[in-house]
N, C-alpha and C positions, 0 to 999 in steps of 0.2 A: 919437542920443538922449542928452540930458544925464542925469547921475546923479540929479538931483532929479526929472526926469520919470519915470525908471525906478522910483524909490522910490514916487512917487505912484501908479504903475500897480499896484504890488504891495500898497500899503497901502489897505485898504478901510474902516478905521475901524469904526464900529458899525452900518453900513448893513445888515449881515446880520440885524439884529434885526427889520427890516421884512419879512423873508421869511415866507411862510406857515407854514413849519415852526416858526420861533421864536415867532411870534405864537400858534401853537397851544400851544406849551410854556407860554408865559406865561399864556394863558387857562386851561389845565389846572391850573397852580399856583394861580391865583386861586380856581378852583372847589374845589380840594382844601383850600386854606387855610380857605375859608368853611365847608366841611363839617367840618373838624377843629375850628373854633371853635364850631360848633353842637353837635357831639358832646361837646366839653369842657364847654360850658355846661350841657348836659343832665346830665352826670355830676356837676357841682357841685350842680345842683338836686336830683338823687337823694340826694346825700350830705346836703344840708340837710334833706331829708324824713326821712332816717333819724335824724338828730340830733334833730329835732322829735319823732319817734316815741319815741326813747329818753327824752327829757325827759317826754313824756306818761305813759309807763309808770312812770317814777320818781315822778311826782307823784300818779298816780291809783291804781295797782295796790294799794297797801297803805293807802289812805285809809280813814277811818271810814265805814262804810255809812250811807246816808241813805234815808229812805222813798222808794219809787219815784215816788209822786205829787208829791213835792217836787222831785225831780231832773228828772222828765219831766211837766210840768204838763198837757200835751196828749198824746193818743194817738200823734200823729205827731211829737212833739218829739224832737229829738236834735241835738246839736252835736258837731262833730269833736273838740273838746277834752274831751268827756265820755267818750270811749272808755276802757275799762278801769275806769271809776269804779264802785264797788260800790253796789248799791241793796238795800233791804230789802223783802221781800214777806211779807205775812201772809195766809194762806188755805189752799187745798188744791189739789193737782194734779188736773187733768182727765185721769186715766190712760187713759180710753177714747179720748181724742183724740190720743194720743201717735203721733208719726211718726218714722221713721228717715230721716235725710238720707244718701243713698248716695254712693259714690265719694269717700271721705274718707281718703286715705292718711296714714299716720303712721309715722315711722321705717322707711319702705320697705315697710310692710305695708298692704294694702287694708283698708278698714273702713267703719264707719258712725258717725254721731253721733246721740245720742238727743235728740229735741226733744219736750219735754213741756209743754203749756200749763198755766199756773198761774192759778187763779181767785182773785183777791184778795178780801179782806173787803169792799171797796167796790164789787165787781161787775165790775171790769176784768180782762182776761186778758192775761197777760204770758208770752211763750214763753221757756222755760228750756232751755238745752243742758246735759244731765246727763252729758256726757262721751262719750268715744270707745270703741267696742268693735270687735273684729276681725271680719272676715268668717269664716264657718264653714269647717271643714275640707273639707266635701264639697258645700256649696251656697252660693249667693249670698245668704246670710242669716247672721246671727250664731248661733253655737251656743247662746249664753246671753245673755239681755237682763236687765240689772239692773232690778228693779221699783221704781218710785217709791213713796215712802211714802204711805199713805192717811190721810185725816183731816186735822185742823188741823196745819199745818206752817209754820214760819218759815224762809224761804229768803234767802240772800244771794247775789247774782249780779253779775258784772261786765258792764257794758254793751258791746255790740258793734253796729255798724250792720247792718241787714238786707242781703241779697244780691239782685241782680237775677234775674229769671226768664230762663232761657236758652231761646229759641224752639227748638222741635223736640226738646228733651231731656225725655223722660218718665221715669216711675218706676212700678214695680208698686204694687199695693194695699198701703197701710200705709207707703209710702215717699214721699220727695219729692226732687227733683233738686237744689235749692238751698234755702237758708234764705230763702225768699221770704215775708216776713211778710204781704203782702197776701193770699196764698193761705190763710193761717190766718184772717185777718180775714173772708174770704169764707165760710169754713166755720163760724166761731165767733161771728160778729157784728161787722160793721164799726164799730158804735157803741160797742163795748166792748174791742176788741183793739188792743194797742199795735203800731203799724206802723213807728215810727221806729227802734226798737232792740229787740234781744233780750238775754238774759243768759247768760253763761258761769257755770255753777254754781261758787260759792265755798264754801258750807257749807249744811247743812240741820240743823234742830233734831232731826229724827228720825235715828236711827242706821241709815240705809238704805245699801244697796250702790249704787254709782254706776259709771259708766264712768271711763276715765282722764281726769282733769281737765286743763285747759290750764295748764301751768306758767308762771311769770313769765318773759317773754321776756328773753333775755340782751342787754344793751346792746352794740350793734355798729354800726359805720359802714360795714362792708363794704369793698370795694376801690374805691369810687367816686372817692375823692380821687386815688389813684394812676392810675386810668384817665383822669381829667381831665387830669393833667399829661402822660400819655403822648400824648394827642391833640395837645397843644401841641408836644411834642417832635417828633412826626411832621411837623407843619407846618414846624417849624424845619429839620428834616433835608431836607425837600423844597426849601425855599428855598436852603439851603446847596448842595444838589446842582445847582440851576439856576444859581446864581452860579458854581460851579466849571465847569459846562459853558460858560457865557458866556465865562469867562476863557480856557479852553482854545481855544475857537473863535476868539476875538479874536487870541490869540497865533499860531494857525495861519494866519489870513488876513492878519496884519500882521507878517510876520517881520522886516521892515526897520525897524519902528517903534522909535525909541530906547528907549521904555519896555519893549518886548518884549525887545530885546537886553539891556538892563540886568537885567531880571527873569530871563532865561535864565542869565545869567552868575552871578547870585546863587544860583540853583538848582544850577548846576554846582559852585560853591564849597562850598555846603552839603552836597552829595552827596559831594564829595571829603573834606571834613572828617569826615563820618560813616563813611567807609571807612578812616580812619586807625587804625592799631593803636597799642597802648601803646608799642611800639618806635619807631614813627614820631615820636610826641610826645617820647620821650626823645632821639632824634637831633636834633630841632629845638631842644630845650632845650640840648643840648651845643653845637650850632652857635651859638646865641645868646650863649653864654658864652665864645666865643672859640675 
């Protein structure tokens, strides 16, 4: 057998890529890269949402309060860009209709939020969240509930969207599972109760005790940007690993290929240079100088 025939019998080229094993590797890489791209895009979207929320808080939180009927012309009015915007209410609290929304942890402590409907002078009802109170020491109720002021009161509250009702989640008498405004409307009158938004108490004209009010959210973007880049890096690492595996198997299956021989020689020389000591380099320098 001639040397050229022997070389061709040992050299397989890239035909091994058509094997089931390597086709599986490539398909797995494609699926993994698509998943990484999706997750990276999702993290970019989450970061954009946080930036938008930060801008919304910066714009609305300390804005000048406006009458509620001007900001919310209809009972079910509410737009996403109105969140945190303060509204003014003139009227009185419906203290007898007050409810506690349960399962509201804060700073690692279980507690409740006080929801007190407010009857405005024009006859509409707006639900006000008068703050957070802790669960009692010995029972699943607060030890003390701050009383809402009675009589004519001026209230400023920041808008928040209502919450959905959770099927199957109930609450004892005088409590509610979520801030489901339609439940208030069913009890207080659908033709007069605001269902698009409720309000986080900002201030009251009466000097009354309240629960812990919601502070201004700190602007933060979280770790979404770094997570987005991490998913891209994972995809690149997987690609580099596949390319390295391809290279090694090609070299193993094509030992007599001139490119493989030349590549192995470069690797051998590089390894030899890496193992040289300072004394070796000094000897070479002396030899080169005669």
